[in-house]
C-alpha positions in Angstrom: 0.0 0.0 0.0 1.2 3.5 -0.8 1.6 6.0 2.0 -0.7 8.9 1.9 1.7 11.9 2.2 -0.3 14.8 0.7 -3.3 16.4 2.4 -5.6 18.2 -0.1 -8.3 20.6 0.9 -10.9 21.6 -1.7 -12.9 24.7 -1.1 -15.0 27.2 -3.1 -13.8 30.8 -3.6 -15.9 33.9 -3.2 -16.4 34.0 -7.0 -17.6 30.3 -7.1 -14.3 28.9 -8.3 -12.8 25.7 -6.9 -9.7 26.3 -4.7 -7.3 23.4 -4.1 -4.6 23.6 -1.4 -2.1 20.8 -0.7 -0.2 20.3 2.5 2.7 17.9 3.3 1.1 16.8 6.5 -2.1 17.4 8.6 -0.6 19.9 11.0 -1.8 23.0 9.2 -5.3 21.4 9.0 -5.2 20.8 12.8 -4.4 24.5 13.3 -7.3 25.6 11.1 -10.0 23.1 12.0 -10.9 21.2 15.2 -10.3 17.5 15.0 -13.4 15.7 16.1 -12.3 12.1 15.6 -10.4 9.6 13.5 -11.5 7.6 10.5 -12.0 4.0 11.6 -14.3 2.6 8.8 -12.8 3.5 5.5 -12.4 0.8 2.9 -9.1 2.3 1.9 -7.0 1.0 4.8 -4.4 3.8 4.4 -7.1 6.3 5.5 -7.9 4.5 8.7 -6.6 6.5 11.6 -6.6 9.7 9.6 -8.2 12.8 11.4 -11.8 13.8 10.9 -12.2 17.6 11.1 -15.3 19.7 12.0 -16.4 21.6 8.9 -14.7 19.3 6.4 -15.9 16.2 4.6 -13.3 13.5 4.6 -10.8 11.9 4.6 -11.3 10.6 1.1 -8.7 8.8 -1.1 -7.6 10.7 -4.2 -5.0 8.7 -6.1 -2.5 6.6 -4.3 -0.8 9.2 -2.1 -3.4 12.0 -1.5 -5.9 12.4 1.3 -8.7 14.7 0.3 -11.0 16.9 2.4 -13.8 19.0 1.0 -16.1 21.7 2.4 -19.7 20.7 2.5 -20.6 23.0 -0.4 -17.9 21.5 -2.6 -18.9 18.0 -1.6 -22.5 18.6 -2.5 -21.7 20.3 -5.8 -19.2 17.5 -6.8 -21.7 14.8 -5.8 -24.5 16.4 -7.9 -22.1 16.7 -10.9 -21.0 13.1 -10.5 -24.6 11.8 -10.3 -25.8 13.8 -13.3 -22.9 12.9 -15.5 -23.9 10.6 -18.3 -21.8 7.4 -18.6 -19.8 7.2 -21.8 -21.4 4.8 -24.3 -19.2 2.1 -25.5 -19.5 1.1 -29.1 -19.3 -2.5 -29.9 -17.2 -3.8 -32.7 -19.0 -6.3 -34.7 -17.6 -9.8 -34.3 -16.2 -11.5 -37.4 -19.1 -13.9 -37.5 -21.7 -11.1 -37.3 -19.8 -9.0 -39.9 -19.8 -12.0 -42.3 -23.5 -12.6 -41.8 -24.3 -9.0 -42.4 -22.2 -9.0 -45.6 -24.2 -11.9 -47.1 
């Protein structure tokens, strides 16, 4: 398992833009937000024991080495975008057998 060594905080700016800030450890987050617990149920075992902060949603895995935290507004917006995104349609290549049958 890869070690999670980057802490990413995603917030929304006053103009509505997405702001991303990366930290090398959780100390700056501990100074800005009150820790209210530790994650003990994540399916990503690297996240277990990571801090849970008041006012942030997370920890969430992002890639192999990033722990992501989001404000509730960003979490809600990203979730809505994700649920409304249409899945890409895959086109099937006709099999040789079906292509021969269609040609005759």
